N, C-alpha and C positions, 0 to 999 in steps of 0.2 A: 568284407562285403564280397559276396560271390554273385556276380551278374548272371552267369549261366543258370545257377540254382534258382535265383529269383525269377528269371524268365520262365523257367519250367513250371514253377508254382503258378505263375500268372496264367499260363496256358491252361492249367487245370481249373483255377479258381474264377477266371474272368471269361464271360462269354465273349466270342469273336463273331465276325461276320459269316464265317464258315469254318468247318472243322479243320483243325490244324493238321497238316500232312507231315508224315515222319521226315520226309527229305527236307522240307521247308524249316522245321524245327531243328534238324541237325545243322543246317547252314547257319541259322541264327545263333545256336549255341556255340559254334565254332567262332563266330563274330564276337559273342559275348566274352569268351575266353580271351580273344585277342585284346579286347578293350580293358580287361583286367590285367593282363600282361603289360599293356601300356601304362595303366595307372601305377603298376608296381615298379616301373622303370626297368622291367626285364627285356623290353623291346622298344624301338622307336620306328617311326616310318621316314623313309626318304622317298617322297612322292607316293607311289603305290607299293614300294618294296619294303619288306620287313627287315629291319636291322636287329639281329639278336644281341642281347647283353648277357648278363649273369643268368645262369640257370636258376629259376626261382625254387626256393625251399619253403613251403608253407605248411599249414595243416589242411590244405585242400589237395587231395591226391590227383584229381583230375586236372587241375590247373598246373600242377607239377609235371604231369605227363605232357600237358600242351606245351609247356616251356621246353621239355626235353626233346619234344618232337620238332622244334624249329629248324629250318634249314640254316646251317651255319657257315656256308661257303658262298663267296660271290659267284653270280650276280644276286643272290638271295632269292627270296620267293615273294611273289605279289600277294596282295591282300586276297584277290579273287582266287589264286591258286591255293592259298591256305584254307579258304572257306570249303573248297570242294574236296581237298585232301583231308584235312582234319575233320571235316564235317561228315565223312562217310560212316554211317552207322552211329553217329555220336548220340542221337536221341535215346537209342536202345542202351547205350553205355551208361547214360545218366539214370535211366530207369533202374537198371541193375544196382547202381551205387546207391541211389535213394532207397530202394528196397532194402538193400543189405544193412543200411544204417537206421532203418525203422522210420524213414520220413515219408514214405508212401506205403500203402498196404492194400490188400484186397484186389479189387478187379483192376483190369488194365485198360488203357486207352485203345480205341478201335484200330489205330494204326501201329500198335505195338506188336512185335513179332510173335510173341507166345500167347496166342489166343486172341480173343476179340473183346475182352472186358476192359473196363476203364479203371486205371489205378486211383485210389482214393487218398489224397494227401491227409496225413494225420496232423493234429494239432501239435505244433512244435515251435520253439523259438525262431527257427529258420523260416517257417512258413509265415509267422507273424511279421518277421523282419521284411519279407518280400511284400507282404501286404501293405506295410507302412510305406515302403519305397514306392509301391504303385500308387498308393493314395497321395503321396506327395508329387506324383507325376514327374519322377526323376527322368531327365531328358534321354539318357541312354537307354534305360529300360523301356521307356514309352516308345522310342524310335525302334527298337528291336520288336517289340510287341506289334507295332504297327505294320512291320513287314510281314507278320503273320496273320494279318487281317483282325487284329485286336486293337481297336481305336481306344485312345484315352479320351473317354467321354466325361468331361468335367461336370461337376454339379453347378448349381446357378451362381455360386460364389467363387468358383475357380476359373482360371484362365487355361487356354490350351497350352499343352506342354510345350516348353521352349526347346529349341535346338541346343545341343551341347556347346560349350564355349571352345572346347579343345578341338582343333582342326583334324588331328589324327582320329579321334572318335568319329567325327563327322565323316571321314574317309571310310571308316569301317562300316558305319551305318549305310552309306550310299552303296557299297560294295554288297552288303547283305541284301538290301532291296533289289539290286540288279540281279543277283544270283537267284533269289526266290522267283523273280519274274522270268528269268531264263528257265528255270525248272518247270514252271507252269507252262511255258511255251512248248516245251518238250512234251509234257503231258497232252497238251492240246493237239499236237501234231499226231501223237500216237493214238488218241481217240478218234481223230479223223481217218487215219490210216486203218484203224481196227474196223471203223464203220464201212469204209469203202471195201475192205476185204469180206466183211459180212455180207454187203450187198452183192458182191460178185457171186458168192455161193447161193444166195437166195434167188438170183436171177433165173428165169425159166430157160 
């Protein structure tokens, strides 16, 4: 199970309340990697701090890179610090890997760095697995998607997605939500500052 890859496919296949920003997705992907590292037993949490274990060796190159990138000296790294550090440019990295492995093709998403076209996910076992996980309203995937403005809208026979039972996963989800909100606050301040600057130059 690759939570970051599944989340990426969800952002392409499921409409959200607004376009997904590159920075937001990068933060959420870093959180998804941490959730998978927790599930693999490669890390544990002591409050907000990430305690590294064995460096994982899987068939997922990006997850292996994430494990190798952990801070391995006390006082270790907080979940928030991990999101901002590991998340820098991470969405673009996932696009490159998925393109190289033939899982997305064609045009690019509007927030991707090389051009303004949208990538097209191809039919693949990985994409279908992500769709199945989304259809099941798996709590971690649904929580990460919600942070990106993609609500889990159940059909008439389904219930709202439940929260994860794992306290560590809940800690990661909360940190992702907070980081995305913080990034949006930064964007909002910049928009206000840019508007004020424009008004100065337009003033008679």
